[in-house]
VMD Tcl script that draws the C-alpha trace (Angstrom):
set ca {
  {8.85 -208.23 -90.55}
  {5.50 -209.97 -90.82}
  {3.71 -209.67 -94.14}
  {-0.07 -209.47 -94.08}
  {-0.73 -211.63 -97.14}
  {-4.49 -211.23 -96.80}
  {-4.18 -207.44 -96.99}
  {-1.65 -207.71 -99.80}
  {-4.04 -209.90 -101.80}
  {-6.86 -207.44 -101.09}
  {-4.72 -204.50 -102.29}
  {-3.80 -206.36 -105.49}
  {-7.46 -207.18 -106.13}
  {-8.39 -203.52 -105.60}
  {-5.65 -202.39 -107.98}
  {-6.86 -204.87 -110.62}
  {-10.37 -203.48 -110.26}
  {-9.11 -199.92 -110.68}
  {-7.17 -200.91 -113.79}
  {-10.24 -202.56 -115.27}
  {-12.37 -199.49 -114.48}
  {-9.75 -197.31 -116.19}
  {-9.76 -199.58 -119.25}
  {-13.57 -199.46 -119.43}
  {-13.48 -195.66 -119.26}
  {-11.07 -195.58 -122.18}
  {-13.28 -197.87 -124.25}
  {-16.32 -195.70 -123.43}
  {-14.41 -192.74 -124.88}
  {-13.76 -194.65 -128.11}
  {-10.15 -195.45 -127.24}
  {-8.43 -198.84 -127.08}
  {-8.44 -200.37 -123.57}
  {-4.74 -199.60 -123.12}
  {-2.66 -196.69 -124.43}
  {0.13 -197.43 -126.95}
  {3.28 -199.06 -125.60}
  {6.43 -196.94 -125.09}
  {8.28 -196.73 -128.40}
  {11.37 -194.53 -128.04}
  {14.55 -196.64 -127.78}
  {16.65 -196.10 -124.67}
  {19.76 -194.90 -126.53}
  {17.78 -192.18 -128.28}
  {16.16 -191.26 -124.95}
  {19.53 -190.88 -123.20}
  {20.74 -188.50 -125.90}
  {17.51 -186.50 -125.62}
  {18.05 -186.30 -121.85}
  {21.44 -184.76 -122.57}
  {19.78 -182.29 -124.91}
  {17.18 -181.16 -122.35}
  {19.68 -181.04 -119.45}
  {19.45 -177.20 -119.23}
  {15.82 -177.57 -118.12}
  {16.85 -180.15 -115.52}
  {19.59 -177.90 -114.13}
  {17.16 -174.98 -113.95}
  {14.64 -177.03 -111.96}
  {17.27 -177.86 -109.34}
  {18.09 -174.16 -108.92}
  {14.42 -173.14 -108.95}
  {13.45 -175.68 -106.30}
  {16.37 -174.64 -104.06}
  {15.58 -170.94 -104.41}
  {11.89 -171.56 -103.67}
  {12.75 -173.66 -100.62}
  {15.42 -171.30 -99.25}
  {13.33 -168.16 -99.72}
  {10.02 -169.80 -98.75}
  {8.40 -167.70 -101.45}
  {6.59 -168.39 -104.71}
  {8.87 -167.39 -107.57}
  {7.36 -166.40 -110.93}
  {9.33 -167.37 -114.02}
  {8.66 -167.15 -117.75}
  {8.96 -170.76 -118.98}
  {8.45 -169.86 -122.67}
  {12.20 -170.35 -123.43}
  {11.68 -174.04 -122.64}
  {9.17 -174.44 -125.48}
  {12.04 -175.39 -127.80}
  {12.46 -178.58 -125.74}
  {8.80 -179.58 -125.88}
  {9.08 -182.17 -128.65}
  {12.07 -183.82 -126.98}
  {10.20 -183.96 -123.67}
  {7.09 -185.44 -125.24}
  {9.17 -188.14 -126.90}
  {10.98 -188.86 -123.63}
  {7.63 -189.42 -121.96}
  {7.29 -192.42 -124.29}
  {10.75 -193.85 -123.70}
  {11.11 -197.58 -123.22}
  {13.50 -196.75 -120.38}
  {12.50 -196.64 -116.73}
  {14.45 -193.51 -115.72}
  {14.45 -191.70 -119.07}
  {10.68 -192.03 -119.19}
  {10.51 -190.06 -115.95}
  {12.59 -187.32 -117.57}
  {9.86 -186.52 -120.07}
  {6.99 -186.80 -117.62}
  {8.85 -185.06 -114.79}
  {10.20 -182.07 -116.70}
  {6.83 -181.45 -118.36}
  {5.04 -181.66 -115.00}
  {7.52 -179.30 -113.34}
  {7.37 -176.77 -116.18}
  {3.57 -176.82 -115.94}
  {3.77 -176.34 -112.17}
  {6.05 -173.31 -112.51}
  {3.73 -171.92 -115.18}
  {0.75 -172.23 -112.79}
  {2.75 -170.72 -109.93}
  {3.67 -167.77 -112.15}
  {0.05 -167.22 -113.20}
  {-1.00 -167.35 -109.54}
  {1.62 -164.80 -108.47}
  {0.68 -162.49 -111.35}
  {-2.96 -162.62 -110.23}
  {-2.00 -161.92 -106.64}
  {-3.45 -165.24 -105.48}
  {-0.32 -166.51 -103.73}
  {-2.32 -168.39 -101.11}
  {-3.16 -171.01 -103.78}
  {0.31 -172.57 -103.48}
  {2.61 -173.40 -100.57}
  {6.28 -172.69 -101.50}
  {7.45 -175.69 -99.46}
  {5.11 -178.05 -101.34}
  {6.14 -176.57 -104.71}
  {9.83 -177.16 -103.91}
  {9.09 -180.62 -102.49}
  {7.18 -181.69 -105.60}
  {10.00 -180.59 -107.89}
  {12.60 -182.32 -105.72}
  {10.47 -185.50 -105.82}
  {10.54 -185.49 -109.62}
  {14.29 -184.81 -109.62}
  {14.75 -187.88 -107.43}
  {12.59 -190.00 -109.74}
  {14.75 -188.80 -112.64}
  {17.82 -190.15 -110.87}
  {19.29 -186.80 -109.85}
  {21.50 -186.52 -112.95}
  {21.56 -187.18 -116.68}
  {21.38 -190.97 -117.13}
  {24.34 -192.66 -118.79}
  {22.41 -195.93 -119.12}
  {18.87 -197.12 -118.48}
  {16.76 -200.27 -118.38}
  {13.27 -200.90 -119.69}
  {10.48 -200.82 -117.13}
  {9.56 -204.42 -117.95}
  {13.02 -205.61 -116.95}
  {12.95 -203.49 -113.79}
  {9.76 -205.24 -112.77}
  {10.85 -208.74 -113.79}
  {14.37 -208.49 -112.30}
  {15.74 -210.44 -115.25}
  {19.43 -209.60 -114.78}
  {20.72 -211.46 -117.86}
  {18.19 -209.74 -120.10}
  {19.00 -206.42 -118.44}
  {22.73 -206.77 -119.10}
  {22.04 -207.74 -122.72}
  {19.83 -204.67 -123.13}
  {22.48 -202.44 -121.56}
  {25.14 -203.76 -123.94}
  {22.84 -203.12 -126.91}
  {22.13 -199.61 -125.63}
  {25.84 -198.82 -125.30}
  {26.42 -199.98 -128.85}
  {23.52 -197.83 -130.09}
  {24.87 -194.83 -128.20}
  {28.22 -195.23 -129.94}
  {26.50 -195.43 -133.32}
  {24.30 -192.38 -132.72}
  {27.09 -190.26 -131.25}
  {29.22 -191.01 -134.31}
  {26.44 -190.05 -136.75}
  {24.51 -186.95 -135.65}
  {22.60 -186.82 -138.93}
  {21.29 -190.34 -138.41}
  {20.26 -189.48 -134.86}
  {18.39 -186.37 -136.01}
  {16.64 -188.28 -138.79}
  {15.60 -191.11 -136.48}
  {14.26 -188.69 -133.86}
  {12.15 -187.07 -136.58}
  {10.83 -190.50 -137.54}
  {9.88 -191.24 -133.94}
  {8.14 -187.86 -133.74}
  {6.10 -188.68 -136.85}
  {5.18 -191.98 -135.24}
  {4.02 -190.15 -132.13}
  {1.95 -187.77 -134.24}
  {0.23 -190.75 -135.87}
  {-0.78 -192.36 -132.55}
  {-1.17 -189.45 -130.12}
  {-4.97 -189.61 -130.42}
  {-4.84 -193.07 -128.85}
  {-3.42 -191.93 -125.50}
}
mol new
graphics top color blue
foreach p $ca { graphics top sphere $p radius 0.5 }
foreach p [lrange $ca 0 end-1] q [lrange $ca 1 end] { graphics top cylinder $p $q radius 0.2 }
display resetview
């Protein structure tokens, strides 16, 4: 396969320009150039993924039913509100896959909410059932298709630093053992991370 290095360099330059434009827009709004860095440790994120697994399982069934029936399916997503804090925290996970869990589940819940509102208004032409199912399946794939048992930070995924990745995985496994053995500590630490989010959410 021949690589067009000139086009690749052009694409990178264009991406850099888009990033700079985005940073300038943030500054113009009174925000720092970049949003805060992910802060939720991977071990905590994995346990939160386990906690929100019912939402994940529902999405798989909802997408399949929408695809098989080729119809828009209304559903009251209010029971999922109890998972909202966990999902928001997951969106700020240091982990590559667990971060997608927060973003993906929130996006899919919002999509189903909009589909439901559309059906209730009788405006079903606003959504294509196939595209709704496809979008949910795409997020499921990004989330790894199942509850993660381990994860790696996005920085390591990009750098392909295998020694650092293995060290991080070992540390995560040790943290998982600690947190599973002390549910009170896990709950207290999650609350602390939520308070941290509350203190910086205006910077996103």
